[in-house]
C-alpha positions as a Markdown table, in Angstrom:
| # | Residue | x | y | z |
|---|---|---|---|---|
| 1 | Unk | -2.3 | -164.7 | -153.0 |
| 2 | Unk | -0.3 | -166.1 | -150.1 |
| 3 | Unk | 3.2 | -164.5 | -149.6 |
| 4 | Unk | 5.4 | -163.8 | -146.7 |
| 5 | Unk | 7.5 | -160.7 | -146.0 |
| 6 | Unk | 10.4 | -161.2 | -144.0 |
| 7 | Unk | 11.8 | -157.4 | -143.3 |
| 8 | Unk | 15.7 | -157.7 | -142.2 |
| 9 | Unk | 18.2 | -155.6 | -140.5 |
| 10 | Unk | 21.7 | -157.0 | -140.1 |
| 11 | Unk | 22.4 | -160.6 | -139.7 |
| 12 | Unk | 21.6 | -161.2 | -135.8 |
| 13 | Unk | 20.4 | -164.5 | -134.4 |
| 14 | Unk | 16.5 | -163.0 | -134.5 |
| 15 | Unk | 16.8 | -162.5 | -138.1 |
| 16 | Unk | 18.2 | -165.9 | -138.7 |
| 17 | Unk | 14.9 | -166.9 | -136.8 |
| 18 | Unk | 12.8 | -165.4 | -139.0 |
| 19 | Unk | 14.3 | -166.7 | -142.1 |
| 20 | Unk | 14.3 | -170.0 | -140.6 |
| 21 | Unk | 10.6 | -169.8 | -139.9 |
| 22 | Unk | 9.9 | -168.3 | -143.8 |
| 23 | Unk | 11.8 | -171.4 | -144.8 |
| 24 | Unk | 9.4 | -173.5 | -142.9 |
| 25 | Unk | 6.1 | -171.7 | -144.0 |
| 26 | Unk | 7.4 | -172.2 | -147.7 |
| 27 | Unk | 8.1 | -175.8 | -147.4 |
| 28 | Unk | 4.7 | -176.1 | -145.7 |
| 29 | Unk | 2.9 | -174.3 | -147.9 |
| 30 | Unk | 4.9 | -173.5 | -151.2 |
| 31 | Unk | 4.5 | -169.7 | -150.7 |
| 32 | Unk | 7.3 | -167.1 | -152.2 |
| 33 | Unk | 9.0 | -164.8 | -149.8 |
| 34 | Unk | 9.8 | -161.3 | -150.0 |
| 35 | Unk | 12.8 | -160.0 | -148.1 |
| 36 | Unk | 12.8 | -156.3 | -147.0 |
| 37 | Unk | 15.7 | -153.9 | -146.1 |
| 38 | Unk | 14.4 | -150.6 | -144.9 |
| 39 | Unk | 16.7 | -147.7 | -145.3 |
| 40 | Unk | 16.9 | -144.9 | -143.2 |
| 41 | Unk | 15.8 | -141.6 | -144.8 |
| 42 | Unk | 18.4 | -139.4 | -145.4 |
| 43 | Unk | 17.8 | -135.7 | -143.6 |
| 44 | Unk | 17.5 | -132.7 | -146.1 |
| 45 | Unk | 20.8 | -131.2 | -145.2 |
| 46 | Unk | 22.8 | -134.5 | -146.5 |
| 47 | Unk | 20.3 | -135.2 | -149.3 |
| 48 | Unk | 21.1 | -131.6 | -150.9 |
| 49 | Unk | 24.6 | -133.1 | -151.8 |
| 50 | Unk | 22.7 | -135.8 | -153.8 |
| 51 | Unk | 20.4 | -136.0 | -156.9 |
| 52 | Unk | 17.6 | -137.6 | -155.9 |
| 53 | Unk | 18.1 | -140.7 | -158.2 |
| 54 | Unk | 21.8 | -141.0 | -157.0 |
| 55 | Unk | 20.4 | -141.1 | -153.5 |
| 56 | Unk | 18.0 | -143.4 | -154.2 |
| 57 | Unk | 20.6 | -145.7 | -156.1 |
| 58 | Unk | 23.1 | -145.5 | -153.1 |
| 59 | Unk | 20.1 | -146.4 | -150.6 |
| 60 | Unk | 19.0 | -149.7 | -153.1 |
| 61 | Unk | 22.7 | -151.0 | -153.1 |
| 62 | Unk | 23.1 | -150.5 | -149.5 |
| 63 | Unk | 19.9 | -152.8 | -149.0 |
| 64 | Unk | 20.6 | -155.2 | -151.7 |
| 65 | Unk | 24.1 | -155.8 | -149.9 |
| 66 | Unk | 22.1 | -156.3 | -146.5 |
| 67 | Unk | 19.8 | -158.7 | -148.0 |
| 68 | Unk | 22.5 | -160.6 | -150.2 |
| 69 | Unk | 23.4 | -163.4 | -147.2 |
| 70 | Unk | 19.5 | -164.3 | -146.7 |
| 71 | Unk | 19.1 | -164.3 | -150.5 |
| 72 | Unk | 21.9 | -167.0 | -150.5 |
| 73 | Unk | 20.3 | -168.5 | -147.4 |
| 74 | Unk | 17.0 | -168.9 | -149.3 |
| 75 | Unk | 18.3 | -169.6 | -152.5 |
| 76 | Unk | 20.4 | -172.7 | -151.0 |
| 77 | Unk | 17.0 | -174.0 | -149.3 |
| 78 | Unk | 15.3 | -173.5 | -152.5 |
| 79 | Unk | 12.8 | -170.9 | -151.5 |
| 80 | Unk | 11.7 | -168.7 | -154.3 |
| 81 | Unk | 12.4 | -164.9 | -153.2 |
| 82 | Unk | 12.7 | -161.4 | -154.2 |
| 83 | Unk | 14.8 | -158.5 | -152.3 |
| 84 | Unk | 13.0 | -155.5 | -151.6 |
| 85 | Unk | 14.2 | -152.5 | -150.4 |
| 86 | Unk | 12.6 | -149.3 | -149.5 |
| 87 | Unk | 13.2 | -146.1 | -147.6 |
| 88 | Unk | 11.1 | -144.4 | -144.5 |
| 89 | Unk | 10.2 | -145.2 | -140.7 |
| 90 | Unk | 10.6 | -148.7 | -140.2 |
| 91 | Unk | 7.2 | -149.8 | -138.8 |
| 92 | Unk | 4.9 | -148.0 | -141.2 |
| 93 | Unk | 7.4 | -148.9 | -144.3 |
| 94 | Unk | 7.2 | -152.5 | -143.4 |
| 95 | Unk | 3.3 | -152.6 | -142.9 |
| 96 | Unk | 3.0 | -150.4 | -146.1 |
| 97 | Unk | 5.1 | -152.7 | -148.2 |
| 98 | Unk | 3.3 | -155.9 | -146.7 |
| 99 | Unk | 0.3 | -154.6 | -148.0 |
| 100 | Unk | 1.6 | -153.1 | -151.4 |
| 101 | Unk | 3.0 | -156.8 | -152.2 |
| 102 | Unk | -0.3 | -158.6 | -150.9 |
| 103 | Unk | 1.5 | -160.2 | -148.4 |
| 104 | Unk | -0.7 | -162.6 | -145.6 |
| 105 | Unk | 2.2 | -162.7 | -143.2 |
| 106 | Unk | 5.0 | -160.6 | -142.1 |
| 107 | Unk | 7.7 | -162.9 | -140.2 |
| 108 | Unk | 9.8 | -160.8 | -137.6 |
| 109 | Unk | 12.5 | -162.1 | -135.3 |
| 110 | Unk | 11.8 | -161.5 | -131.6 |
| 111 | Unk | 14.0 | -158.7 | -130.3 |
| 112 | Unk | 14.9 | -158.1 | -126.8 |
| 113 | Unk | 13.1 | -155.5 | -125.2 |
| 114 | Unk | 14.7 | -152.2 | -124.8 |
| 115 | Unk | 14.2 | -148.5 | -123.9 |
| 116 | Unk | 12.7 | -147.5 | -127.3 |
| 117 | Unk | 10.4 | -151.0 | -127.1 |
| 118 | Unk | 8.9 | -149.4 | -123.6 |
| 119 | Unk | 8.5 | -146.3 | -124.7 |
| 120 | Unk | 7.0 | -146.8 | -128.4 |
| 121 | Unk | 6.1 | -150.4 | -128.3 |
| 122 | Unk | 8.4 | -153.0 | -130.3 |
| 123 | Unk | 8.3 | -153.1 | -134.0 |
| 124 | Unk | 6.0 | -156.0 | -134.0 |
| 125 | Unk | 3.6 | -154.5 | -131.6 |
| 126 | Unk | 3.9 | -151.1 | -133.8 |
| 127 | Unk | 3.4 | -153.0 | -137.2 |
| 128 | Unk | 0.6 | -155.2 | -135.7 |
| 129 | Unk | -1.3 | -152.0 | -134.7 |
| 130 | Unk | -0.6 | -150.1 | -138.2 |
| 131 | Unk | -2.4 | -153.5 | -139.8 |
| 132 | Unk | -4.9 | -153.0 | -137.3 |
| 133 | Unk | -8.3 | -153.4 | -139.6 |
| 134 | Unk | -6.6 | -154.5 | -142.8 |
| 135 | Unk | -7.8 | -157.5 | -143.9 |
| 136 | Unk | -5.2 | -160.8 | -144.3 |
| 137 | Unk | -1.8 | -159.8 | -142.8 |
| 138 | Unk | -0.6 | -160.5 | -139.6 |
| 139 | Unk | 2.3 | -160.5 | -137.8 |
| 140 | Unk | 4.5 | -163.6 | -136.7 |
| 141 | Unk | 7.2 | -163.4 | -134.5 |
| 142 | Unk | 9.8 | -166.2 | -134.9 |
């Protein structure tokens, strides 16, 4: 099934470009869109103060709050979508979620290269590398 995954972080111009591209893809092909919020895992010391279910609930609420403006934009544009929240390392979680949900495209906003990108590669490069060898899923940079 053809589906698009749009991982979001904040409400920056690059995220707006990714959403605009997802809307264009939907209008052209009628595919549904998944919005993804990747929450940073809580370290063991802090996690010790919470029950696992409570920690998961808090991270899910935080992720859904982050995705709310994007959901509103897609609703206004008439794009069928679903909000998904996962916890983990960003690139691995994006690639794994795309495969889990059966998405054939991941739309990422282009980011300004920083020191982390120079040392480890951009998120786009990391996700593309993780998807190498898997069929049917590729990264689009908006």
